[in-house]
N, C-alpha and C positions, 0 to 999 in steps of 0.2 A: 560568699554568702555569710551573713553576719552569724556570730554563734548565738545559740539559744540560751536563754538564762534558766537555769535550772531553779525551779520553784520548791519550797519545802512541801512535803506531801502530808506532813501531819502536825499536830499542835506542838509536839516535843520539839521539832526542828524550829519552828517558828520562835519558840520560847528561847531556845538557844541561839538563834540569830538574833534576837533582841537583846539578850544579855551580852552578847559579842558587841553589839553596836553600844549598847549603853557604857560598856567600859572603854570602847574606843572614843566616845565622845568626853568622857572625864579626862582622859590623857590630852585629848586635843584643847580642851578647855584649860587644863592646867598649863599647859605649853602657851597657851594665848595669855594667861594671867601672867605668866614669868615674863613674856616679851613686853608686855604692857608695863609691868614693874620695871623693867630695865629702861625702857623708853622714857618713862615717867621721871626715873633718876637724873636722865641726862637731858631731858628737855630744857631747864632753864638755861644751861651752857649753850644749847643749841640757838635758843631764841635770843642769847646775847650775841652770837656770832652773826646771825641775821640782821639785828640792829646794827652792828658795827658795818657790815656790808652795805647795807641801805644808807647809813650815814655817810660813808665813804662815797658812795653813788651820788649823793646829793651834794657833798662837798666838792666832788669833782664837776657838779653842773651836769652830769649825764641824764639823759631821759631813759625811761624803759625801753623805747624803741632803739635807742642808741646802744643799750646794753645788750639788747638781742641781737643787733648786729656784731658787736664785740665778743659775746659769748656763745652765740649759736643757741642760746635758751630762748624759748618763746616768750613774748611780753607777758602773755597770762600766766605762765609759769613764774616768772621773776616777781609779779604782782603777787601771786599766791604765797611765794616763799617770804617776801617782805610783809605781808599782811595778815596771813593766818597764822594763828597761834598752834594750830594742829598740822602745820606742814612739816613734812618728815623727809628732807631732802637727803641724798646720799653725799657721801664725801666727793664723789667724782663732781656732782653738780655744785658744792660750795667751792670746789677748786676752780671749776670753770669761770664761776662768778667772781673770785678773787683775782684770777689771773687776768680776766678782763677790765679790771680796775688797777691792774699793774701791782698786784699784791701776791704775796705767797701764802698760802694757807698751810699751818702746821698744826701737827697733833702731838701731843706729848702724853707720855705715860707716867703716872705718878703714884706713889704709895697710897693706899686707901687710909683715910682717916678712922681710926678706932670710934665707934659709937658706944654709948655706956647704956 
């Protein structure tokens, strides 16, 4: 039998719950803003990698249907990756795409450039 939800019995309990939820909401929103900032920082490089992959696919004369067969990625996903500036592929997805083209995806770690 499902567990019964305990409901606050008075206004003070409701106010306490409301304050707890407001606090948690701010924490969640702050984490979301941090995540978005991290993505925005790397997005231009990610877009460049996707442009290079698409250009290589076209250079090799491969259709999206052929890439689907070679990579195991759905044509719709490949099209989304290539054409949607908001696409957010995993490294695994990028590696599968690159491998299907006979390429190796490499990631490098470099020092951050100091900003003024």
